[in-house]
C-alpha positions as CSV (number, residue, x, y, z in Angstrom):
1,X,4.8,-59.1,-9.7
2,X,8.2,-58.1,-8.7
3,X,9.0,-57.7,-5.0
4,X,10.8,-54.7,-4.0
5,X,13.8,-55.2,-2.7
6,X,14.8,-54.6,0.8
7,X,16.9,-51.4,0.0
8,X,13.9,-50.3,-1.9
9,X,11.9,-50.3,1.0
10,X,14.5,-49.3,3.1
11,X,14.9,-46.1,1.1
12,X,11.1,-45.1,0.9
13,X,10.8,-45.5,4.6
14,X,13.6,-43.2,5.7
15,X,12.5,-40.6,2.9
16,X,9.1,-40.5,4.4
17,X,10.8,-40.4,7.9
18,X,12.8,-37.3,6.8
19,X,9.9,-35.6,5.2
20,X,7.8,-36.2,8.4
21,X,10.8,-35.0,10.8
22,X,11.3,-31.5,8.2
23,X,7.5,-31.2,8.5
24,X,7.4,-31.1,12.1
25,X,10.3,-28.7,12.1
26,X,8.7,-26.4,10.0
27,X,5.6,-26.6,12.2
28,X,8.1,-26.0,15.3
29,X,9.5,-22.4,13.5
30,X,5.9,-21.6,12.2
31,X,5.8,-18.7,13.8
32,X,9.0,-17.4,12.2
33,X,8.3,-18.4,9.0
34,X,5.3,-16.2,9.2
35,X,7.4,-13.3,10.1
36,X,10.0,-13.9,6.9
37,X,6.3,-14.6,4.7
38,X,5.6,-10.9,6.0
39,X,8.8,-9.7,5.2
40,X,9.3,-11.1,1.6
41,X,5.9,-9.6,1.0
42,X,6.7,-6.1,2.4
43,X,10.3,-6.5,0.4
44,X,8.3,-6.8,-2.9
45,X,5.3,-4.3,-1.9
46,X,7.8,-1.5,-1.2
47,X,10.4,-2.5,-3.6
48,X,9.0,-0.4,-6.3
49,X,8.9,2.9,-3.8
50,X,12.4,2.4,-2.9
51,X,13.9,2.1,-6.3
52,X,12.1,5.1,-7.5
53,X,14.7,7.2,-4.4
54,X,17.4,5.2,-5.3
55,X,17.1,6.6,-8.9
56,X,18.7,9.3,-6.9
57,X,19.7,8.3,-3.0
58,X,22.3,5.2,-1.7
59,X,19.8,2.1,-1.4
60,X,20.2,2.5,2.4
61,X,18.9,5.8,2.5
62,X,16.0,5.6,0.0
63,X,14.9,2.5,2.2
64,X,14.9,4.9,5.4
65,X,13.0,7.2,3.3
66,X,10.5,5.0,2.7
67,X,10.0,3.8,6.1
68,X,10.3,7.4,7.6
69,X,7.0,8.0,5.1
70,X,5.0,5.3,5.8
71,X,5.5,6.2,10.1
72,X,4.7,10.1,8.8
73,X,1.5,8.8,6.9
74,X,0.8,6.6,9.8
75,X,1.1,9.7,12.3
76,X,-1.1,11.6,9.7
77,X,-3.7,9.3,10.2
78,X,-3.6,9.4,14.2
79,X,-3.6,12.9,14.2
80,X,-6.5,13.1,11.6
81,X,-8.4,11.1,13.9
82,X,-7.5,11.7,17.5
83,X,-8.5,15.5,17.9
84,X,-12.1,14.6,16.9
85,X,-12.6,11.3,18.8
86,X,-11.2,13.5,22.3
87,X,-13.3,16.4,21.3
88,X,-16.6,14.2,21.1
89,X,-15.5,12.1,24.1
90,X,-14.9,15.4,26.0
91,X,-17.9,17.0,24.9
92,X,-19.5,13.8,25.8
93,X,-18.0,13.9,29.2
94,X,-19.1,17.2,30.1
95,X,-22.8,16.6,28.8
96,X,-23.0,13.5,31.4
97,X,-23.7,15.4,34.4
98,X,-26.9,17.2,32.7
99,X,-27.8,13.9,31.6
100,X,-27.7,12.1,35.1
101,X,-29.9,15.7,36.3
102,X,-32.4,15.2,33.5
103,X,-32.9,11.6,35.1
104,X,-33.0,12.0,38.3
105,X,-35.8,14.5,37.4
106,X,-37.3,11.6,36.0
107,X,-40.5,9.6,37.8
108,X,-40.1,6.2,36.5
109,X,-35.9,6.5,36.9
110,X,-36.5,6.9,40.4
111,X,-39.3,4.6,41.3
112,X,-36.8,2.1,39.9
113,X,-33.8,3.1,41.8
114,X,-36.0,3.1,45.3
115,X,-37.0,-0.5,44.1
116,X,-34.0,-1.9,42.6
117,X,-31.0,0.4,45.0
118,X,-29.7,1.5,41.8
119,X,-27.3,4.1,43.4
120,X,-26.8,2.3,46.0
121,X,-25.1,-0.4,44.3
122,X,-23.0,1.8,42.0
123,X,-21.3,3.3,45.4
124,X,-21.0,-0.6,46.9
125,X,-18.9,-0.7,43.5
126,X,-17.0,2.0,43.9
127,X,-16.0,1.5,47.2
128,X,-15.1,-1.9,46.0
129,X,-13.0,-0.3,43.3
130,X,-9.2,-0.2,45.4
131,X,-9.8,-4.1,46.1
132,X,-9.3,-4.9,42.1
133,X,-6.7,-2.7,41.7
134,X,-4.1,-5.7,41.9
135,X,-6.1,-7.4,39.5
136,X,-6.1,-4.7,37.2
137,X,-2.2,-3.9,37.7
138,X,-2.4,-7.8,36.7
139,X,-4.3,-7.0,33.6
140,X,-1.8,-4.3,32.9
141,X,1.1,-6.4,33.2
142,X,-0.5,-9.0,30.5
143,X,-1.5,-6.1,28.4
144,X,2.0,-4.6,28.2
145,X,3.5,-7.8,27.9
146,X,1.4,-8.2,24.8
147,X,2.5,-5.1,23.2
148,X,6.0,-5.7,24.1
149,X,5.6,-8.8,22.0
150,X,3.8,-6.9,19.3
151,X,6.6,-4.6,19.0
152,X,9.3,-6.7,19.0
153,X,7.6,-9.0,16.1
154,X,7.4,-5.5,14.4
155,X,11.0,-4.7,14.7
156,X,12.0,-7.9,13.5
157,X,9.8,-7.6,10.6
158,X,11.2,-4.4,9.9
159,X,14.5,-5.4,10.2
160,X,14.3,-8.2,7.6
161,X,12.4,-6.4,5.0
162,X,15.2,-3.8,5.4
163,X,18.1,-6.4,4.5
164,X,15.6,-7.8,1.9
165,X,15.5,-4.3,0.0
166,X,18.9,-3.5,0.5
167,X,20.5,-6.9,-0.2
168,X,17.4,-9.0,-1.7
169,X,18.7,-7.8,-5.4
170,X,21.9,-9.3,-5.1
171,X,21.0,-12.3,-4.0
172,X,18.2,-13.0,-6.2
173,X,21.1,-12.3,-9.2
174,X,23.3,-14.9,-7.2
175,X,20.8,-17.8,-7.1
176,X,20.0,-17.2,-11.1
177,X,23.7,-17.1,-11.8
178,X,24.5,-20.9,-10.1
179,X,21.4,-21.9,-12.5
180,X,21.9,-24.0,-15.9
181,X,21.8,-21.4,-18.3
182,X,18.7,-22.9,-19.9
183,X,16.6,-22.2,-17.1
184,X,17.8,-18.8,-16.0
185,X,16.1,-16.7,-18.1
186,X,13.3,-18.4,-17.8
187,X,12.9,-18.2,-14.2
188,X,14.3,-14.5,-14.0
189,X,10.9,-14.0,-16.1
190,X,8.4,-15.7,-13.5
191,X,10.6,-13.7,-10.8
192,X,9.6,-10.5,-12.8
193,X,6.3,-11.2,-13.2
194,X,5.8,-12.2,-9.8
195,X,7.2,-9.2,-8.9
196,X,5.3,-6.8,-10.7
197,X,1.7,-8.6,-9.9
198,X,2.5,-8.3,-5.8
199,X,3.9,-4.8,-6.2
200,X,1.0,-3.9,-8.4
201,X,-1.7,-5.3,-6.5
202,X,-0.3,-3.6,-3.3
203,X,-0.3,-0.2,-4.8
204,X,-3.9,-0.5,-6.4
205,X,-5.4,-1.7,-3.5
206,X,-4.0,1.1,-1.6
207,X,-5.5,3.6,-4.0
208,X,-8.8,2.2,-4.0
209,X,-8.7,2.5,-0.3
210,X,-8.0,5.9,0.0
211,X,-10.6,6.6,-2.8
212,X,-13.2,4.8,-0.6
213,X,-12.1,6.6,2.6
214,X,-12.0,9.8,0.7
215,X,-15.8,9.4,-0.3
216,X,-16.5,8.4,2.8
217,X,-15.3,11.3,4.4
218,X,-16.9,14.0,2.1
219,X,-20.2,11.8,2.5
220,X,-20.0,12.2,6.4
221,X,-19.5,15.5,6.2
222,X,-22.0,16.5,3.8
223,X,-24.8,14.5,6.0
224,X,-23.1,15.9,9.1
225,X,-22.3,12.8,11.0
226,X,-20.2,12.9,13.7
227,X,-16.7,11.3,13.7
228,X,-16.2,11.6,9.9
229,X,-12.7,11.0,9.9
230,X,-12.3,8.1,11.9
231,X,-15.1,6.4,10.2
232,X,-13.4,7.4,7.0
233,X,-9.8,6.0,7.7
234,X,-12.1,3.1,9.4
235,X,-13.4,2.5,5.7
236,X,-10.3,2.8,4.0
237,X,-8.7,0.0,6.3
238,X,-11.4,-2.0,6.0
239,X,-11.6,-1.9,2.0
240,X,-8.1,-3.2,1.7
241,X,-9.8,-6.4,2.8
242,X,-10.8,-8.2,-0.6
243,X,-14.8,-8.9,-1.7
244,X,-16.0,-7.9,2.1
245,X,-14.0,-5.1,3.5
246,X,-16.4,-2.5,2.0
247,X,-19.5,-4.1,3.1
248,X,-18.3,-4.5,6.5
249,X,-17.4,-0.8,7.0
250,X,-20.7,0.3,4.8
251,X,-22.6,-1.6,7.8
252,X,-20.7,-0.2,10.5
253,X,-21.1,3.3,9.1
254,X,-24.8,3.0,8.9
255,X,-25.1,1.9,12.1
256,X,-23.7,5.1,13.4
257,X,-25.9,7.5,11.0
258,X,-28.7,5.4,12.1
259,X,-28.0,7.2,16.1
260,X,-27.3,10.7,13.8
261,X,-30.2,11.3,12.2
262,X,-32.5,8.5,11.1
263,X,-33.7,7.9,8.5
264,X,-32.5,10.8,6.5
265,X,-28.4,10.1,6.7
266,X,-28.7,6.2,6.6
267,X,-30.9,6.9,3.6
268,X,-28.4,9.2,2.1
269,X,-25.5,6.8,3.4
270,X,-27.1,3.5,2.0
271,X,-27.5,5.2,-1.7
272,X,-23.7,6.3,-1.6
273,X,-22.6,3.2,-0.3
274,X,-24.4,1.2,-2.7
275,X,-23.3,3.5,-6.0
276,X,-19.8,3.8,-4.6
277,X,-19.5,-0.3,-4.7
278,X,-20.9,-0.9,-8.1
279,X,-18.2,1.7,-9.8
280,X,-15.5,-0.1,-7.4
281,X,-16.6,-3.3,-8.4
282,X,-17.1,-2.7,-11.5
283,X,-15.0,-0.3,-13.2
284,X,-11.9,0.4,-10.8
285,X,-10.9,-2.8,-9.4
286,X,-11.2,-4.7,-13.1
287,X,-9.1,-1.9,-14.5
288,X,-6.2,-2.3,-11.4
289,X,-6.1,-5.8,-10.8
290,X,-6.4,-6.6,-14.5
291,X,-3.0,-4.3,-14.9
292,X,-1.5,-6.8,-11.8
293,X,-2.8,-10.0,-10.7
294,X,-5.0,-10.7,-13.5
295,X,-7.1,-13.2,-11.5
296,X,-10.2,-14.6,-12.4
297,X,-13.4,-13.7,-9.9
298,X,-14.1,-17.5,-8.9
299,X,-10.0,-17.7,-8.1
300,X,-10.2,-14.9,-6.0
301,X,-13.1,-15.8,-4.1
302,X,-11.9,-19.2,-2.9
303,X,-8.5,-17.5,-2.3
304,X,-9.6,-15.3,-0.2
305,X,-11.9,-17.8,1.5
306,X,-8.7,-20.2,1.9
307,X,-6.3,-17.3,3.3
308,X,-9.2,-15.7,5.6
309,X,-9.7,-19.6,7.5
310,X,-6.1,-19.9,7.6
311,X,-4.5,-16.5,8.9
312,X,-7.6,-14.5,9.3
313,X,-7.7,-10.9,8.1
314,X,-3.9,-11.4,7.2
315,X,-4.8,-14.1,5.2
316,X,-7.5,-12.3,3.3
317,X,-5.6,-9.3,2.7
318,X,-2.7,-11.6,1.0
319,X,-4.2,-13.9,-0.6
320,X,-5.2,-12.4,-3.8
321,X,-1.4,-11.7,-4.4
322,X,-0.4,-15.6,-3.4
323,X,-3.2,-17.2,-6.0
324,X,-1.7,-14.6,-8.6
325,X,2.0,-16.0,-7.8
326,X,0.0,-19.6,-8.3
327,X,-1.1,-19.0,-11.6
328,X,1.8,-17.4,-12.8
329,X,4.3,-20.3,-11.5
330,X,1.4,-22.7,-12.8
331,X,1.4,-20.8,-16.5
332,X,5.1,-21.4,-16.6
333,X,4.7,-24.8,-15.6
334,X,2.1,-25.4,-18.4
335,X,4.3,-23.7,-20.9
336,X,7.1,-25.8,-20.7
337,X,5.5,-28.4,-20.7
338,X,4.2,-27.9,-24.1
339,X,7.3,-26.6,-25.4
340,X,9.1,-29.8,-23.9
341,X,6.3,-32.0,-25.9
342,X,5.0,-33.8,-22.5
343,X,1.3,-32.2,-23.3
344,X,-0.7,-32.5,-26.4
345,X,-2.1,-29.9,-27.7
346,X,-4.9,-28.3,-25.3
347,X,-6.3,-24.8,-24.2
348,X,-3.9,-23.5,-21.6
349,X,-4.9,-23.0,-18.1
350,X,-6.7,-19.7,-17.5
């Protein structure tokens, strides 16, 4: 058995050392890499909308138009959600004195009040309120710093996304041009497949969520449940999370209907939720995802579980398109290996 030379051992050692250093460097800048990853994802997702306006407007203006429409949609949702919430809270605040008055007339409450000094303790806590203002100010400062940090990250992501939307195609085209001619066409095809898979998935997922929110709003309005608009927005947002989002939203809304009119409203909501989920899972999602990502159900479940464990809600949201990207790259690699004769005839991977 041949003994490796000192040069070969040194080469392996320094290669492993360089890989370890690179891994540590990536770990140090992981927060920046996450922002870049989010920006790339947003750039691909918003690409079709920007291309649509770019047919009539300059590209920079088209990007600003898309940003403006998204901002307008967010404010529109806020205008839809906030007024009913404020109205309900205001009504509750106006009814609180009546509730307290009725409570004081209750003999049982007066009995507990005399025994446990509830009113006295509440008065003492109210008197201590000024002394707690300093700690409240500290908490407010921490919250303000947190909001500022989040706003900074948002601006960073939007800026990187803007630059990617503006010059991303030229950058990708430049990378393709410097590749060997025999690989350029192949990698262009893979890149186009990835682009259409991610953008199609995002558009389809948003469409499905809008449908879920609309069904929720109409149902809650018909059964007279309060906070119909905020709950519909909550359902639409949670429905963006694959597999479990609609179920989580449905359970939360079911709890609200139970407080409003149990069991009639709750039974109606459960029936509507079950029927809608069957329609969405068996008809809507297969049609949308088959035309975009075309990922097997088992892979979807595993990808969502892995993404959720790594990055939480964000990981669950991007798990399916990432799985689609891996599948596209894997299929291309398999076809290339078969075409080059490195692999014997065998069924292609799913």
